[in-house]
C-alpha positions as CSV (number, residue, x, y, z in Angstrom):
1,M,-10.7,0.6,2.1
2,S,-7.2,1.1,0.9
3,E,-4.8,-1.8,0.1
4,A,-2.8,-1.1,3.2
5,S,-5.7,-0.9,5.5
6,G,-7.1,-4.1,3.9
7,R,-3.8,-5.9,4.7
8,L,-4.0,-4.8,8.4
9,V,-7.7,-5.7,9.1
10,G,-7.9,-9.1,10.8
11,T,-6.2,-10.9,13.6
12,W,-2.5,-11.3,14.2
13,T,-0.3,-13.2,16.6
14,T,2.3,-11.0,18.1
15,E,5.7,-11.5,19.8
16,L,7.1,-8.6,21.8
17,D,10.7,-8.5,23.0
18,N,10.1,-7.7,26.6
19,D,13.6,-6.9,27.9
20,G,15.0,-10.0,26.0
21,E,12.1,-12.3,27.0
22,P,9.4,-13.0,24.3
23,T,5.9,-12.0,25.3
24,F,3.1,-13.4,23.0
25,G,-0.2,-11.9,22.3
26,L,-3.1,-11.5,19.8
27,V,-4.2,-8.2,18.3
28,S,-7.3,-7.6,16.0
29,F,-7.7,-4.6,13.8
30,S,-11.2,-3.8,12.6
31,A,-12.1,-2.0,9.3
32,D,-13.4,1.1,11.3
33,G,-10.1,1.7,13.0
34,G,-10.6,-0.3,16.3
35,V,-8.0,-2.4,18.0
36,T,-8.5,-5.2,20.5
37,S,-5.4,-6.7,22.1
38,T,-4.3,-9.3,24.7
39,Q,-0.9,-10.4,25.8
40,T,0.4,-13.2,28.0
41,N,1.8,-10.7,30.5
42,T,-1.6,-8.9,31.2
43,K,-4.8,-9.9,33.1
44,N,-7.1,-7.7,30.9
45,I,-7.6,-7.0,27.2
46,G,-6.7,-3.8,25.7
47,L,-8.9,-1.6,23.5
48,G,-7.8,1.2,21.1
49,N,-7.4,2.6,17.7
50,W,-5.3,2.4,14.6
51,A,-4.4,4.6,11.6
52,L,-2.3,4.4,8.4
53,T,0.7,6.6,8.5
54,G,2.0,5.7,4.9
55,E,1.6,3.1,2.1
56,D,3.3,0.4,4.2
57,T,3.2,1.9,7.7
58,F,0.7,2.3,10.5
59,E,0.4,3.1,14.1
60,Y,-1.9,2.0,16.8
61,N,-2.5,2.3,20.5
62,F,-4.6,0.7,23.2
63,H,-5.3,1.0,26.8
64,I,-5.3,-1.9,29.4
65,L,-6.9,-1.5,32.8
66,A,-4.8,-2.8,35.7
67,T,-6.3,-4.3,38.6
68,D,-5.3,-6.0,41.9
69,E,-6.2,-9.5,43.1
70,A,-9.6,-8.2,44.4
71,G,-10.5,-6.5,41.0
72,K,-9.8,-2.9,42.3
73,L,-8.5,-0.5,39.7
74,V,-4.8,0.2,40.4
75,G,-3.9,1.9,37.1
76,E,-3.8,1.9,33.4
77,A,-1.3,1.0,30.8
78,H,-1.2,3.0,27.4
79,I,0.5,1.0,24.7
80,N,1.7,2.6,21.4
81,V,3.1,0.7,18.4
82,E,4.4,1.8,15.0
83,G,4.4,-1.0,12.4
84,E,5.7,-1.6,8.9
85,F,4.5,-4.3,6.5
86,V,7.2,-6.9,5.5
87,S,4.7,-8.9,3.5
88,D,0.9,-9.1,3.3
89,T,0.9,-11.5,6.3
90,R,3.8,-10.1,8.5
91,W,4.7,-6.8,9.9
92,E,7.4,-5.6,12.3
93,G,7.6,-2.6,14.5
94,L,8.5,-0.8,17.8
95,G,6.3,-0.5,20.8
96,G,6.3,1.3,24.1
97,A,4.1,1.7,27.1
98,S,3.4,4.3,29.7
99,F,1.9,3.3,33.1
100,Y,-0.5,5.6,35.0
101,D,-2.1,5.5,38.6
102,P,-5.9,5.6,39.0
103,Q,-5.7,9.5,39.1
104,G,-4.1,9.6,35.6
105,N,-0.5,10.5,36.8
106,R,2.2,9.0,34.7
107,Q,4.3,6.6,36.9
108,R,6.9,5.3,34.4
109,G,7.3,4.2,30.8
110,H,9.6,2.7,28.1
111,G,9.8,2.5,24.3
112,G,11.7,0.8,21.6
113,S,10.6,-2.8,22.1
114,K,10.5,-4.9,18.9
115,V,7.2,-6.4,17.9
116,V,6.8,-9.0,15.1
117,A,3.3,-10.0,14.0
118,V,2.0,-12.8,11.6
119,K,-1.6,-12.7,10.3
120,Y,-3.8,-15.8,10.6
121,G,-7.0,-16.7,8.9
122,I,-9.8,-19.3,9.6
123,D,-8.5,-22.5,10.9
124,K,-9.5,-25.4,8.6
């Protein structure tokens, strides 16, 4: 595992600028390239992948299933983020989302939302 990937592996708190309103979340990066994410503005977790793009940069994506109140699938959100380490325990980046209906047709999307993340370890 490279130094950069070693810095990324673990769990991070995130703050996303959602049109001027902060949206908080948790994202976990596994050593084998997996991503698990949750945010306060979603009902379901997101699953995806990450990859290094440079010595201090990386990208990741995850998909979130969207359901109605009855649990019926109403679509899917695809989230993409590009990040850069500010320190070993903080990164900043830009994220975007595309939203799809159950048949896979893109309905809408946006990009350029600021994301700030802080790594945390085992609570003592």
